[in-house]
C-alpha positions in Angstrom: 0.0 -0.1 0.0 1.5 3.3 -1.1 2.0 6.0 1.6 0.5 9.4 0.6 3.1 12.0 -0.4 4.1 14.2 2.7 3.6 17.9 2.6 6.8 19.9 2.3 7.9 21.6 5.6 6.9 25.1 6.0 9.6 27.7 7.0 9.4 28.9 10.5 7.9 32.3 10.9 10.4 34.8 12.4 9.0 37.9 14.4 9.3 41.0 12.8 12.3 43.0 13.9 11.7 46.2 16.0 12.4 49.2 13.6 15.6 50.7 14.5 15.2 53.7 16.7 11.7 52.6 18.1 13.1 52.2 21.6 14.7 55.7 21.4 11.3 57.1 20.4 9.5 55.5 23.3 12.1 56.7 25.8 11.9 60.2 24.1 8.1 60.2 24.9 8.5 59.0 28.4 11.3 61.6 29.3 9.3 64.3 27.8 6.2 63.4 30.1 8.5 63.3 33.1 10.2 66.6 32.1 8.6 68.8 34.6 9.4 66.4 37.4 13.2 66.5 36.4 13.4 70.2 36.3 13.7 70.3 32.4 16.6 67.7 32.3 14.2 64.9 31.1 12.8 67.2 28.5 16.3 68.0 27.1 17.2 64.4 27.0 13.9 63.5 25.3 14.6 65.9 22.5 18.0 64.4 21.8 16.6 61.0 21.8 13.7 62.0 19.7 16.1 63.4 17.0 18.3 60.3 17.1 15.2 58.0 16.8 14.1 60.0 13.7 17.4 59.9 12.0 17.6 56.0 12.6 14.3 55.4 11.2 14.8 57.7 8.2 17.9 55.9 7.2 16.2 52.5 7.7 13.4 53.9 5.4 10.9 52.7 8.1 7.7 54.7 8.8 6.6 52.8 12.0 7.8 54.3 15.0 8.1 57.9 13.4 4.9 59.0 15.2 6.2 58.0 18.7 9.4 59.8 18.0 7.7 63.1 16.9 5.3 62.8 19.8 8.5 62.6 22.0 9.9 65.6 20.4 6.7 67.7 20.8 6.1 66.8 24.4 9.8 67.3 25.3 9.9 70.6 23.5 6.7 71.8 25.1 8.0 70.7 28.7 11.2 72.7 27.9 9.4 75.7 26.9 7.1 75.6 30.1 10.2 75.6 32.4 10.6 79.3 32.5 6.9 79.6 33.1 7.0 77.2 36.0 9.9 79.0 37.6 8.0 82.3 37.3 4.9 80.6 39.1 7.1 79.0 41.9 8.8 82.5 42.4 5.4 84.0 42.8 3.8 81.3 45.0 6.5 80.6 47.4 6.3 84.1 48.9 2.7 83.9 49.1 2.9 80.3 50.9 5.4 81.7 53.3 3.3 84.8 54.1 0.1 82.5 54.5 2.0 80.3 57.0 3.2 83.3 58.8 -0.4 84.6 59.1 -1.4 81.1 60.5 1.3 81.2 63.1 0.5 84.7 64.2 -3.3 83.8 64.6 -2.3 80.7 66.6 0.0 82.8 68.9 -2.6 85.5 69.5 -4.9 82.7 70.5 -2.4 81.6 73.1 -1.9 85.1 74.3 -5.7 85.1 74.8 -5.6 82.0 76.8 -3.0 83.8 79.1 -4.9 87.0 79.4 -8.0 84.9 80.4 -6.1 83.2 83.0 -4.9 86.3 84.4 -8.4 87.8 84.5 -9.5 84.7 86.4 -6.7 84.7 88.7 -7.5 88.4 89.5 -11.1 87.7 90.2 -10.0 85.3 92.8 -7.5 87.8 94.4 -9.7 90.9 94.7 -8.5 92.2 91.4 -4.8 91.6 92.1 -2.7 90.4 89.2 -0.2 87.5 89.6 3.3 88.5 90.9 5.3 89.4 87.6 8.1 87.5 88.6 6.4 84.3 89.4 3.3 84.6 87.1 3.9 81.3 85.5 3.7 79.4 88.6 0.8 81.5 89.9 -1.2 80.9 86.7 -0.5 77.3 86.6 -1.5 76.5 90.2 -4.3 78.9 90.7 -6.0 79.7 87.5 -6.0 76.2 86.2 -4.1 76.8 82.9 -3.0 73.5 81.5 0.1 73.1 79.4 1.4 76.3 80.2 5.0 75.5 78.8 3.2 75.1 75.3 0.9 78.0 75.5 4.0 80.5 76.2 5.9 79.4 73.0 5.5 81.3 69.9 3.9 79.1 67.2 6.1 78.7 64.4 9.1 79.2 66.6 8.9 76.5 69.2 12.6 75.9 69.4 12.9 79.3 70.9 11.2 78.2 74.2 9.2 80.6 76.5 8.3 83.7 74.1 6.0 85.5 76.6 7.0 88.0 79.4 4.7 89.9 81.9 4.9 93.6 82.4 6.9 94.0 85.6 5.4 97.4 86.4 2.2 95.5 87.2 3.5 94.3 90.6 0.9 94.8 93.1 -1.6 96.4 91.0 -5.4 95.7 90.6 -7.3 95.4 87.5 -10.2 97.2 89.2 -10.4 100.9 88.3 -7.0 100.6 86.6 -6.9 103.8 84.2 -5.9 103.2 80.5 -6.4 99.6 80.8 -7.0 99.1 77.2 -3.4 100.4 76.4 -1.7 99.0 79.5 0.5 96.1 78.6 -0.1 92.9 80.6 1.8 90.2 78.6 4.0 90.7 75.5 6.2 88.5 73.4 9.7 88.5 74.5 13.2 87.8 73.1 14.8 84.3 73.6 16.2 83.8 77.1 14.7 86.9 78.6 13.3 87.1 82.2 9.7 86.2 82.9 8.9 89.8 83.6 10.1 93.3 82.4 9.6 96.1 80.0 9.9 97.0 76.4 13.6 96.2 76.6 12.6 92.4 76.6 10.9 92.7 73.2 12.8 90.8 70.3 14.9 93.0 67.9 12.1 92.4 65.4 8.6 91.2 65.6 8.3 87.3 64.9 5.3 88.1 62.8 4.7 90.4 60.1 1.9 92.5 61.6 3.9 93.5 64.7 4.7 92.6 68.4 1.8 90.5 70.0 0.7 91.9 73.1 -2.0 91.2 75.7 -3.6 94.4 77.3 -5.1 94.6 80.9 -8.6 95.0 79.5 -8.2 91.5 78.1 -8.0 92.3 74.2 -4.8 91.1 72.3 -3.3 93.1 69.5 -0.3 93.0 67.0 1.4 96.2 67.5 3.9 97.6 64.9 7.3 98.4 66.3 7.0 102.4 65.8 4.0 102.3 68.1 5.3 100.4 71.0 6.4 103.5 72.7 2.8 104.9 72.7 1.7 101.9 75.0 1.3 102.2 78.8 4.2 100.2 80.3 4.1 102.0 83.7 0.6 102.4 84.9 -0.4 104.5 87.8 -2.9 103.1 90.2 -5.7 105.5 91.3 
């Protein structure tokens, strides 16, 4: 019995080779996309790779991959052109962010000063109007006015490393809040320089205010205010009891 003729073997199919330069085109596109994250360096390299990819594809006479190379060139070029714009935006936004943060710190410190002022008012109400002794006001408020976490309350927000940033007006020693003249302009607590004594006068103020609006000061009538350096001399630092 005759065997049927066998079919001739088919040649193995080899995968199509990747066009020369296609990998460079892909790299150019990726680097172009990542350009802003690399401060323009990725965009610059992406342009070079895109050009090299187009040259290789052109020499090989292959159209496949040229679209990726062109896209990489375009994206990289746009990223490079946008770099100056980004730099300008950053230059504009950074001061604004810093100012906003400073304002937030000042508001927090104003709130802390309000807590101290309220505690002093509570103390005075229990002592027939007498304010705490200036040289030991920290201990007095902590023990008798019930002010918790006094160490944190007396630190300037945003400058916690400076330690205690509040001092009491030493001229208030033995004074009573009752009937005090000019109480709205009489200094009770004020922000002080690093390492300053717990009580004193305007000589304990820092050389410059910690916050943009001025020195943070609590007054004997209970209100808190940011006072500009040129207005500090107009405040009442040595009140007279009637």
